[in-house]
PLY file of the C-alpha trace (Angstrom):
ply
format ascii 1.0
element vertex 224
property float x
property float y
property float z
element edge 223
property int vertex1
property int vertex2
end_header
83.52 92.28 137.00
86.42 94.46 138.06
87.48 91.51 140.21
88.31 89.61 137.00
91.14 92.07 136.32
92.28 93.41 139.69
93.54 91.45 142.69
93.87 94.22 145.24
90.62 94.83 147.22
91.81 98.39 147.80
92.17 99.02 144.07
88.71 97.57 143.31
87.17 99.71 146.04
88.97 102.75 144.66
87.52 102.12 141.21
84.00 101.34 142.37
83.74 104.27 144.75
85.61 106.78 142.62
84.42 108.91 139.73
82.20 106.91 137.37
82.52 103.71 139.39
79.34 102.17 138.00
80.42 103.00 134.45
83.82 101.39 134.97
82.20 98.26 136.42
79.95 98.00 133.37
82.87 98.63 131.04
84.88 95.85 132.70
81.96 93.47 132.18
81.86 94.37 128.49
85.61 93.80 128.14
85.28 90.44 129.88
82.48 89.34 127.53
84.65 90.32 124.56
87.50 88.14 125.84
90.14 90.80 126.42
93.33 89.65 128.10
93.85 90.91 131.64
96.73 93.22 130.86
94.87 94.79 127.93
91.60 95.14 129.85
93.36 96.79 132.79
94.95 99.27 130.38
91.58 100.11 128.81
89.93 100.51 132.22
92.75 102.81 133.29
92.27 104.86 130.11
88.53 105.15 130.86
89.29 106.21 134.44
91.68 108.86 133.16
89.07 110.14 130.70
86.44 110.43 133.44
88.84 112.38 135.66
89.83 114.71 132.81
86.27 115.22 131.55
85.13 116.22 135.02
88.05 118.62 135.39
87.28 120.14 131.98
83.53 120.20 132.74
82.74 118.70 129.37
79.16 118.89 128.23
77.34 115.54 127.99
76.57 116.20 124.33
80.19 116.87 123.29
80.78 114.89 120.05
83.01 111.86 120.30
85.66 113.12 117.89
85.85 116.40 119.78
86.40 114.50 123.03
89.14 112.41 121.45
90.82 115.42 119.87
90.85 117.40 123.11
91.92 114.39 125.17
94.76 113.70 122.73
95.91 117.31 123.08
95.66 116.97 126.85
97.92 113.89 126.89
100.81 115.91 125.45
100.89 118.06 128.59
99.06 115.77 131.05
99.79 116.39 134.72
96.81 114.48 136.11
97.89 113.00 139.47
98.38 109.25 139.26
97.65 108.90 135.55
100.23 107.95 132.94
100.28 109.29 129.39
103.28 107.68 127.70
101.40 105.12 125.57
99.16 107.63 123.81
97.82 105.27 121.14
96.75 102.71 123.74
95.05 105.39 125.82
93.10 106.72 122.86
92.07 103.21 121.83
90.84 102.51 125.37
88.90 105.77 125.38
87.26 104.89 122.05
86.22 101.51 123.40
84.83 103.14 126.53
82.83 105.68 124.51
81.46 102.89 122.34
80.38 101.02 125.48
78.66 104.15 126.82
76.79 104.40 123.52
75.67 100.78 123.67
74.27 101.13 127.20
72.55 104.41 126.37
74.65 106.75 128.52
75.58 108.92 125.54
73.85 109.60 122.25
74.69 107.06 119.55
75.02 109.81 116.97
78.04 111.24 118.79
80.13 108.08 118.69
82.21 106.63 115.87
82.36 102.85 116.44
85.70 101.23 117.14
86.69 99.19 114.11
88.71 96.01 113.72
91.61 97.78 111.99
92.16 99.78 115.17
91.97 96.64 117.32
94.37 94.77 115.03
96.80 97.68 115.08
96.64 97.76 118.89
97.59 94.06 118.99
100.46 94.84 116.63
101.67 97.60 118.97
101.54 95.24 121.95
103.55 92.66 120.00
106.14 95.19 118.84
106.69 96.50 122.36
107.02 93.00 123.78
109.21 91.57 121.01
111.28 94.59 119.99
110.81 97.31 122.59
109.56 99.66 119.85
109.01 103.30 120.83
105.56 104.91 120.57
106.68 107.47 118.01
107.78 104.64 115.71
104.47 102.83 116.22
102.62 106.05 115.46
104.45 106.36 112.13
103.81 102.70 111.32
100.15 103.27 112.14
99.74 105.89 109.41
100.51 103.19 106.83
98.90 100.20 108.52
95.56 101.90 109.17
95.45 103.05 105.55
96.16 99.49 104.44
93.34 98.00 106.49
90.86 100.65 105.40
91.84 100.20 101.73
92.06 96.41 101.51
89.62 95.41 104.23
89.75 94.10 107.75
90.77 90.50 107.02
94.49 90.09 106.20
93.67 86.62 104.90
92.01 88.28 101.91
95.10 90.23 100.83
96.79 89.22 97.57
100.02 90.18 95.81
98.39 92.46 93.25
96.40 94.49 95.78
99.43 94.87 98.06
101.61 96.09 95.22
98.94 98.54 94.12
98.56 99.83 97.68
102.28 100.58 97.87
102.12 102.32 94.49
99.20 104.50 95.58
100.81 105.38 98.91
104.21 106.32 97.50
103.57 107.69 94.03
105.53 110.92 93.47
106.47 111.13 97.15
110.12 110.14 97.07
112.38 107.34 98.27
112.10 108.16 102.00
108.30 107.89 101.99
108.46 104.63 100.07
110.99 103.28 102.56
108.79 104.19 105.56
105.79 102.60 103.88
107.42 99.29 103.06
109.21 99.10 106.43
105.88 99.52 108.24
104.27 96.85 106.06
107.12 94.38 106.55
106.92 94.77 110.33
103.14 94.42 110.30
103.26 91.28 108.20
105.93 89.75 110.44
103.47 90.22 113.28
100.63 88.64 111.26
102.81 85.68 110.28
103.90 85.17 113.89
100.26 85.19 114.93
99.25 82.78 112.16
97.07 85.35 110.42
98.88 85.62 107.07
100.57 83.58 104.35
104.32 84.15 104.58
104.69 83.53 100.85
103.10 86.91 100.14
105.96 88.83 101.75
107.60 88.92 98.32
104.71 91.03 97.03
106.05 94.05 98.92
108.64 95.86 96.75
112.29 95.99 97.81
113.08 99.69 97.98
116.65 99.39 96.73
115.27 98.28 93.37
111.90 100.01 93.51
110.79 102.10 90.59
107.25 103.17 89.80
106.18 101.54 86.56
105.10 103.77 83.71
101.35 103.78 83.10
0 1
1 2
2 3
3 4
4 5
5 6
6 7
7 8
8 9
9 10
10 11
11 12
12 13
13 14
14 15
15 16
16 17
17 18
18 19
19 20
20 21
21 22
22 23
23 24
24 25
25 26
26 27
27 28
28 29
29 30
30 31
31 32
32 33
33 34
34 35
35 36
36 37
37 38
38 39
39 40
40 41
41 42
42 43
43 44
44 45
45 46
46 47
47 48
48 49
49 50
50 51
51 52
52 53
53 54
54 55
55 56
56 57
57 58
58 59
59 60
60 61
61 62
62 63
63 64
64 65
65 66
66 67
67 68
68 69
69 70
70 71
71 72
72 73
73 74
74 75
75 76
76 77
77 78
78 79
79 80
80 81
81 82
82 83
83 84
84 85
85 86
86 87
87 88
88 89
89 90
90 91
91 92
92 93
93 94
94 95
95 96
96 97
97 98
98 99
99 100
100 101
101 102
102 103
103 104
104 105
105 106
106 107
107 108
108 109
109 110
110 111
111 112
112 113
113 114
114 115
115 116
116 117
117 118
118 119
119 120
120 121
121 122
122 123
123 124
124 125
125 126
126 127
127 128
128 129
129 130
130 131
131 132
132 133
133 134
134 135
135 136
136 137
137 138
138 139
139 140
140 141
141 142
142 143
143 144
144 145
145 146
146 147
147 148
148 149
149 150
150 151
151 152
152 153
153 154
154 155
155 156
156 157
157 158
158 159
159 160
160 161
161 162
162 163
163 164
164 165
165 166
166 167
167 168
168 169
169 170
170 171
171 172
172 173
173 174
174 175
175 176
176 177
177 178
178 179
179 180
180 181
181 182
182 183
183 184
184 185
185 186
186 187
187 188
188 189
189 190
190 191
191 192
192 193
193 194
194 195
195 196
196 197
197 198
198 199
199 200
200 201
201 202
202 203
203 204
204 205
205 206
206 207
207 208
208 209
209 210
210 211
211 212
212 213
213 214
214 215
215 216
216 217
217 218
218 219
219 220
220 221
221 222
222 223
C-alpha cells in the first residue's frame, strides 16, 4: 500500500527493500484503512522509518517498553544526525512513532503490554498543529507549549469537544491557573483560544462558547 502514498518507484523500492520494509508496508496499509491524508501518512511512515534506523543503530532489545523507546527517541531527536532523516517537527515524529508502535502491537510484532495506545486527544492535537502551521506558520516550540494545555483539557473534559460547556471550561481554567500567576493564566487562555479557533474552523465546536474562556485583563480567581 506504499504506492498509495508515494509516486516514485525508486522511493517505494527503497522503503520495501530497506530496514523493516515489510513492517512499513503493513503500517502504510493500516494508515490507508484509517483514512489518513497522503501528506500525514507519508510523515508517519517517515517517522517509522527513522525509528527503525535508530533502533537498529542503538541495538534496542525487542522487549524495551514503549515509553522507554519514546523517551530515548525524543532525547535522540535533540541531537539527531541520522543521514537523510529530519528532526525539526518533533511532535509529529513522536506521534508517528506512537502510531507505528500501536500498529506493531496490533499485528503481534511486539508485546501488547509494552505499548500505550494512541488516543484521540493526541490525534486531535496533531491536526491542530497541522492547521496552525498551514494557517499561521506557528513554530514547534509554540505548539509544544500549547500542547501542555490542550492535552490536559482533552484528558480532563473528554475526547469530544462537542460535549464541552461553559461551566466545565471555566472550571478547567481555574484549576490550571490557580495560584500560578498572570503569565501562566495568559499562556493557558491563549492556547485555548487558538485551539477553539481551529475547532470552529473545522466545524467541531460552537463558536458561542468562546465567551466562556476568561479574558485575562479582567481575570480574577473567585473566592471559594
